[in-house]
Short mmCIF file of the C-alpha atoms (twelve columns), coordinates in Angstrom:
data_MODEL
# 
_entry.id   MODEL 
# 
loop_
_atom_site.group_PDB 
_atom_site.id 
_atom_site.type_symbol 
_atom_site.label_atom_id 
_atom_site.label_alt_id 
_atom_site.label_comp_id 
_atom_site.label_asym_id 
_atom_site.label_seq_id 
_atom_site.Cartn_x 
_atom_site.Cartn_y 
_atom_site.Cartn_z 
_atom_site.pdbx_PDB_model_num 
ATOM 1   C CA . MET A 1   -258.681 -53.990 -171.992 1 
ATOM 2   C CA . GLN A 2   -257.067 -50.686 -172.961 1 
ATOM 3   C CA . ILE A 3   -258.716 -47.967 -170.908 1 
ATOM 4   C CA . LEU A 4   -255.943 -45.428 -170.567 1 
ATOM 5   C CA . ALA A 5   -255.877 -44.433 -174.228 1 
ATOM 6   C CA . PRO A 6   -259.457 -43.099 -174.308 1 
ATOM 7   C CA . LEU A 7   -258.632 -40.863 -171.406 1 
ATOM 8   C CA . ALA A 8   -255.950 -39.200 -173.485 1 
ATOM 9   C CA . PHE A 9   -258.714 -37.242 -175.107 1 
ATOM 10  C CA . LEU A 10  -260.560 -36.559 -171.912 1 
ATOM 11  C CA . LEU A 11  -263.785 -37.361 -173.663 1 
ATOM 12  C CA . ALA A 12  -264.152 -41.057 -173.018 1 
ATOM 13  C CA . ALA A 13  -263.527 -40.577 -169.304 1 
ATOM 14  C CA . THR A 14  -266.840 -38.871 -168.830 1 
ATOM 15  C CA . SER A 15  -268.959 -40.841 -171.277 1 
ATOM 16  C CA . HIS A 16  -267.335 -44.370 -171.341 1 
ATOM 17  C CA . THR A 17  -267.687 -46.879 -168.586 1 
ATOM 18  C CA . PRO A 18  -265.216 -49.683 -169.039 1 
ATOM 19  C CA . ASN A 19  -266.388 -53.232 -168.705 1 
ATOM 20  C CA . ALA A 20  -265.648 -53.364 -164.998 1 
ATOM 21  C CA . VAL A 21  -266.963 -54.763 -161.751 1 
ATOM 22  C CA . PRO A 22  -267.436 -52.420 -158.854 1 
ATOM 23  C CA . PRO A 23  -264.237 -52.058 -156.930 1 
ATOM 24  C CA . PRO A 24  -263.766 -53.636 -153.502 1 
ATOM 25  C CA . ALA A 25  -264.096 -51.396 -150.474 1 
ATOM 26  C CA . SER A 26  -261.070 -49.297 -151.434 1 
ATOM 27  C CA . ALA A 27  -260.155 -45.722 -152.293 1 
ATOM 28  C CA . LEU A 28  -262.391 -45.820 -155.361 1 
ATOM 29  C CA . LYS A 29  -265.437 -46.639 -153.286 1 
ATOM 30  C CA . THR A 30  -264.632 -44.075 -150.537 1 
ATOM 31  C CA . HIS A 31  -263.300 -41.289 -152.666 1 
ATOM 32  C CA . SER A 32  -264.400 -39.570 -155.858 1 
ATOM 33  C CA . ALA A 33  -261.946 -37.837 -158.131 1 
ATOM 34  C CA . CYS A 34  -263.301 -34.468 -156.719 1 
ATOM 35  C CA . THR A 35  -262.495 -35.505 -153.103 1 
ATOM 36  C CA . ALA A 36  -259.111 -37.046 -154.018 1 
ATOM 37  C CA . VAL A 37  -258.092 -33.662 -155.370 1 
ATOM 38  C CA . THR A 38  -259.842 -30.531 -154.351 1 
ATOM 39  C CA . LYS A 39  -260.146 -27.119 -155.953 1 
ATOM 40  C CA . ALA A 40  -257.794 -25.751 -153.372 1 
ATOM 41  C CA . ASP A 41  -255.208 -28.398 -154.196 1 
ATOM 42  C CA . ILE A 42  -255.401 -27.538 -157.989 1 
ATOM 43  C CA . GLU A 43  -255.143 -23.793 -157.295 1 
ATOM 44  C CA . ALA A 44  -252.145 -24.288 -155.015 1 
ATOM 45  C CA . ALA A 45  -250.357 -26.451 -157.568 1 
ATOM 46  C CA . LEU A 46  -251.089 -24.179 -160.558 1 
ATOM 47  C CA . GLY A 47  -250.891 -20.868 -158.755 1 
ATOM 48  C CA . ARG A 48  -254.097 -19.666 -160.384 1 
ATOM 49  C CA . PRO A 49  -257.880 -19.924 -159.789 1 
ATOM 50  C CA . VAL A 50  -259.976 -22.667 -161.320 1 
ATOM 51  C CA . SER A 51  -263.700 -23.383 -161.198 1 
ATOM 52  C CA . GLY A 52  -265.131 -25.877 -158.771 1 
ATOM 53  C CA . GLY A 53  -264.891 -29.512 -159.879 1 
ATOM 54  C CA . VAL A 54  -267.559 -31.128 -162.079 1 
ATOM 55  C CA . GLU A 55  -267.776 -34.806 -161.235 1 
ATOM 56  C CA . HIS A 56  -268.700 -37.750 -163.502 1 
ATOM 57  C CA . ARG A 57  -269.047 -41.074 -161.832 1 
ATOM 58  C CA . GLY A 58  -269.624 -44.638 -162.985 1 
ATOM 59  C CA . ASP A 59  -269.532 -47.985 -161.214 1 
ATOM 60  C CA . ALA A 60  -265.771 -48.254 -161.293 1 
ATOM 61  C CA . GLN A 61  -264.593 -44.780 -162.335 1 
ATOM 62  C CA . SER A 62  -264.794 -41.211 -161.278 1 
ATOM 63  C CA . THR A 63  -263.514 -38.105 -163.090 1 
ATOM 64  C CA . CYS A 64  -263.449 -34.550 -161.991 1 
ATOM 65  C CA . ASP A 65  -262.935 -31.469 -164.300 1 
ATOM 66  C CA . TYR A 66  -261.684 -28.107 -163.204 1 
ATOM 67  C CA . GLU A 67  -261.507 -25.127 -165.548 1 
ATOM 68  C CA . GLY A 68  -259.476 -21.935 -165.413 1 
ATOM 69  C CA . GLY A 69  -259.133 -19.451 -168.290 1 
ATOM 70  C CA . ASP A 70  -258.354 -21.493 -171.350 1 
ATOM 71  C CA . GLY A 71  -257.152 -24.508 -169.377 1 
ATOM 72  C CA . GLU A 72  -258.657 -27.657 -167.971 1 
ATOM 73  C CA . VAL A 73  -257.500 -30.042 -165.285 1 
ATOM 74  C CA . THR A 74  -259.015 -33.552 -165.232 1 
ATOM 75  C CA . ILE A 75  -258.538 -36.039 -162.457 1 
ATOM 76  C CA . ALA A 76  -259.607 -39.674 -163.131 1 
ATOM 77  C CA . LEU A 77  -259.736 -42.635 -160.827 1 
ATOM 78  C CA . ILE A 78  -260.395 -45.932 -162.581 1 
ATOM 79  C CA . HIS A 79  -260.744 -49.511 -161.301 1 
ATOM 80  C CA . SER A 80  -260.541 -52.065 -164.128 1 
ATOM 81  C CA . SER A 81  -261.838 -55.574 -163.725 1 
ATOM 82  C CA . ASP A 82  -259.116 -56.656 -166.207 1 
ATOM 83  C CA . LYS A 83  -255.472 -56.512 -165.305 1 
ATOM 84  C CA . LEU A 84  -253.931 -53.326 -166.749 1 
ATOM 85  C CA . ASP A 85  -251.157 -53.716 -169.291 1 
ATOM 86  C CA . ALA A 86  -249.106 -50.502 -169.199 1 
ATOM 87  C CA . ASP A 87  -247.106 -51.321 -172.327 1 
ATOM 88  C CA . ALA A 88  -250.311 -51.908 -174.388 1 
ATOM 89  C CA . GLU A 89  -251.803 -48.685 -173.019 1 
ATOM 90  C CA . ILE A 90  -248.660 -46.732 -173.920 1 
ATOM 91  C CA . ALA A 91  -248.716 -48.213 -177.459 1 
ATOM 92  C CA . ASP A 92  -252.359 -47.129 -177.833 1 
ATOM 93  C CA . LEU A 93  -251.619 -43.693 -176.565 1 
ATOM 94  C CA . LYS A 94  -248.811 -43.265 -179.051 1 
ATOM 95  C CA . LYS A 95  -251.192 -44.212 -181.854 1 
ATOM 96  C CA . LEU A 96  -253.912 -41.828 -180.689 1 
ATOM 97  C CA . LEU A 97  -251.542 -39.005 -179.962 1 
ATOM 98  C CA . PRO A 98  -248.663 -39.309 -182.493 1 
ATOM 99  C CA . GLU A 99  -247.447 -35.850 -181.453 1 
ATOM 100 C CA . GLY A 100 -247.366 -36.910 -177.854 1 
ATOM 101 C CA . VAL A 101 -244.171 -37.882 -176.081 1 
ATOM 102 C CA . VAL A 102 -244.253 -40.613 -173.433 1 
ATOM 103 C CA . ARG A 103 -241.695 -40.409 -170.592 1 
ATOM 104 C CA . ASP A 104 -241.386 -42.286 -167.344 1 
ATOM 105 C CA . ALA A 105 -242.295 -40.530 -164.087 1 
ATOM 106 C CA . THR A 106 -240.410 -41.548 -160.971 1 
ATOM 107 C CA . GLY A 107 -241.142 -41.229 -157.261 1 
ATOM 108 C CA . PHE A 108 -244.573 -42.715 -157.236 1 
ATOM 109 C CA . GLY A 109 -243.735 -46.178 -156.056 1 
ATOM 110 C CA . ALA A 110 -245.752 -47.606 -158.940 1 
ATOM 111 C CA . ARG A 111 -245.607 -47.640 -162.686 1 
ATOM 112 C CA . ALA A 112 -246.111 -44.053 -163.806 1 
ATOM 113 C CA . PHE A 113 -245.605 -42.132 -167.001 1 
ATOM 114 C CA . PHE A 114 -246.286 -38.778 -168.593 1 
ATOM 115 C CA . VAL A 115 -247.831 -38.161 -171.917 1 
ATOM 116 C CA . ASP A 116 -246.536 -34.766 -172.962 1 
ATOM 117 C CA . ILE A 117 -248.649 -32.909 -175.477 1 
ATOM 118 C CA . PRO A 118 -246.513 -30.164 -177.054 1 
ATOM 119 C CA . SER A 119 -247.865 -26.675 -176.598 1 
ATOM 120 C CA . ALA A 120 -250.854 -28.027 -174.642 1 
ATOM 121 C CA . GLY A 121 -249.723 -29.633 -171.385 1 
ATOM 122 C CA . THR A 122 -249.226 -33.085 -169.980 1 
ATOM 123 C CA . GLN A 123 -250.995 -36.035 -168.436 1 
ATOM 124 C CA . LEU A 124 -249.577 -38.254 -165.713 1 
ATOM 125 C CA . HIS A 125 -250.795 -41.849 -165.532 1 
ATOM 126 C CA . VAL A 126 -250.087 -43.782 -162.291 1 
ATOM 127 C CA . LEU A 127 -250.895 -47.475 -162.114 1 
ATOM 128 C CA . ARG A 128 -251.476 -48.856 -158.646 1 
ATOM 129 C CA . GLY A 129 -251.437 -52.573 -158.448 1 
ATOM 130 C CA . ASP A 130 -252.909 -54.536 -161.322 1 
ATOM 131 C CA . HIS A 131 -256.378 -52.879 -161.584 1 
ATOM 132 C CA . ASP A 132 -256.345 -49.270 -160.328 1 
ATOM 133 C CA . TYR A 133 -254.954 -46.082 -161.762 1 
ATOM 134 C CA . LEU A 134 -254.964 -42.362 -161.421 1 
ATOM 135 C CA . MET A 135 -254.690 -39.909 -164.258 1 
ATOM 136 C CA . VAL A 136 -254.011 -36.225 -163.826 1 
ATOM 137 C CA . SER A 137 -254.291 -34.103 -167.022 1 
ATOM 138 C CA . VAL A 138 -253.409 -30.394 -167.134 1 
ATOM 139 C CA . LEU A 139 -253.976 -28.879 -170.563 1 
ATOM 140 C CA . GLY A 140 -254.078 -25.263 -171.535 1 
ATOM 141 C CA . PHE A 141 -251.970 -23.872 -168.713 1 
ATOM 142 C CA . GLY A 142 -248.640 -24.104 -170.484 1 
ATOM 143 C CA . GLY A 143 -246.495 -26.683 -172.147 1 
ATOM 144 C CA . PRO A 144 -245.208 -29.818 -170.479 1 
ATOM 145 C CA . ALA A 145 -242.155 -28.107 -168.992 1 
ATOM 146 C CA . GLN A 146 -244.386 -25.474 -167.345 1 
ATOM 147 C CA . VAL A 147 -246.953 -27.793 -165.803 1 
ATOM 148 C CA . SER A 148 -245.144 -31.116 -165.069 1 
ATOM 149 C CA . ASP A 149 -244.250 -30.119 -161.481 1 
ATOM 150 C CA . ALA A 150 -247.882 -29.023 -160.824 1 
ATOM 151 C CA . VAL A 151 -249.161 -32.360 -162.249 1 
ATOM 152 C CA . MET A 152 -246.849 -34.333 -159.961 1 
ATOM 153 C CA . GLY A 153 -247.883 -32.299 -156.954 1 
ATOM 154 C CA . ILE A 154 -251.546 -32.882 -157.747 1 
ATOM 155 C CA . ALA A 155 -250.986 -36.612 -158.205 1 
ATOM 156 C CA . ARG A 156 -249.211 -36.842 -154.878 1 
ATOM 157 C CA . LYS A 157 -252.096 -35.162 -153.126 1 
ATOM 158 C CA . ALA A 158 -254.520 -37.645 -154.651 1 
ATOM 159 C CA . LEU A 159 -252.338 -40.674 -153.789 1 
ATOM 160 C CA . ASP A 160 -251.864 -39.462 -150.252 1 
ATOM 161 C CA . ARG A 161 -255.705 -39.413 -149.818 1 
ATOM 162 C CA . LEU A 162 -256.363 -42.833 -151.435 1 
# 
């Protein structure tokens, strides 16, 4: 099941619930995306104010959107009942975002990669185990070079809490 690609557009994350079973008693059950990364965390990473998070929650997913000026930060926590296939997800993302550039992200102890969207920002996808992942998307606050460090800091905050 390819579930990362729809999140590239940040639309499916709030309206699409993947065919998934509820996660075991894990981070996804005890945390929402809005508690995994707080408004204060986002503001500290970006160095600018954002609105309080707006949460969207399903059985096996949680997303949280923060807005500031013309930008948006989205945090997504997903638990898939199917084993995630990172290579298939990357291929789908490349089809959906042909202008996007995929690059590996290191230092997360798991499979992680960026999807850079020129002149818009970047997304960081971190796969934990075979069924869980975190996505941090920062769009509208600068290009990939300007926001990548903030995205990594936000992801580390979330992973530390999960």
